[in-house]
Residue, then its C-alpha position, 0 to 999 in steps of 0.5 A: x199936902x192933901x191926901x188927893x196929892x199924896x195919891x197922885x204922887x204915889x200913883x206916878x210910874x215913870x215907865x208907864x206909857x201914859x206917863x213917859x209919852x207926856x209929849x202927846x198932850x202937847x198936840x192932842x189935848x188943850x192943856x197948860x202943859x205946853x206953856x209950862x214946858x216951853x217956858x222950862x225949855x227956854x230957861x234951860x237953853x238960856x242957861x246952856x247958852x250962858x255957860x256955853x259963852x264962858x267956855x268959849x271966853x276961856x278958849x279965846x283967852x287961851x288962844x290969845x294969850x298963848x299967841x301973844x306969848x309965841x309972837x313975843x318969843x319970835x320978836x327978838x333975842x328972847x329965851x325959849x323959856x317964855x314958850x314954856x311959860x305960855x305952855x304952863x299958862x294954856x295948862x292953867x286955862x285947861x284946868x279952868x275949862x274943864x271945871x266950867x265944861x262940867x257945869x255946862x254939861x249939867x244944863x246941856x244934858x237937861x235940854x237934850x233930855x227935853x228935846x229927845x223925850x218931850x218935843x220929839x215925842x210930840x212932833x211924832x208920837x209914833x217914835x215913842x221916847x228915847x229913855x222910859x224913865x226920862x221924867x223920874x231922871x230929870x225930876x231927880x236931877x232938879x231935886x238933886x243936881x249932880x255933874x254928869x261927867x267926871x273932872x277927868x272926863x271934862x279934862x280929857x274932852x277939852x284937852x282934846x277938842x282945844x288944848x291938845x292942838x294948841x299945846x302941840x303948836x306951842x311945843x313945835x314953836x318951841x322946838x323951832x325956836x331952839x334951833x332957830x336962835x342957836x344954830x350953832x349949838x346942839x339941841x341939848x345945849x340950847x334947851x338948857x336953862x339957867x341952872x337947868x341942864x338941857x337934858x333935864x329940860x327936855x325930858x320934863x317937857x317930854x313927860x309933860x306931853x306924854x302925860x297930856x297925851x295919855x289924859x286925852x284918851x277917852x275912858x268912856x262913851x260919855x268921854x268920847x262924845x257918843x250918845x247914850x242913855x247915860x249922857x242924853x246925846x252927843x257932847x258939843 
């Protein structure tokens, strides 16, 4: 690196008006910045769409598998344990989707940074930028990519948006299956499994659902999907 390059780097101040509002250059000056930014933005959007597709694929598989299990459970003289197995399968998909959502959020956050601070400022410079040090933040993210949301946060988000309604529907189906296929027995007797008392089964199911309900409660604005400096826009 030349001395001139070193001086240029050392003079960078992300909160300086001329540095943070580079969006003006895209419309006020004839530079290569617009072309570079367009290619960068296009690449980030493509990655975001790719990870979004992976999320949707996981959700589609979860809905398909859980629906097929419920349909099979009500197709004949089938044990209600099949529905419980479907709930476990849904939970497995939830863990997979939470992990994928953390990766998706990396690219989504970068796209929002560019939209809010570069392109929005280029279209209407009078409004300024959303985050004064956005260039430094984005540079650090490119140098050392890290997830922007905890695994617990991603788990909570996907649970509220997709899996809690699915699992609730499965639980309703499980209760209805027990009553419909064993009308002459008490609920606890019908809920029993080979070697497991019905009271134990109902208790485990209740604790499981209660745990999911607690995990679905967001602990931060990021988990609630609210916009803010830490997440650069709403979570989809």
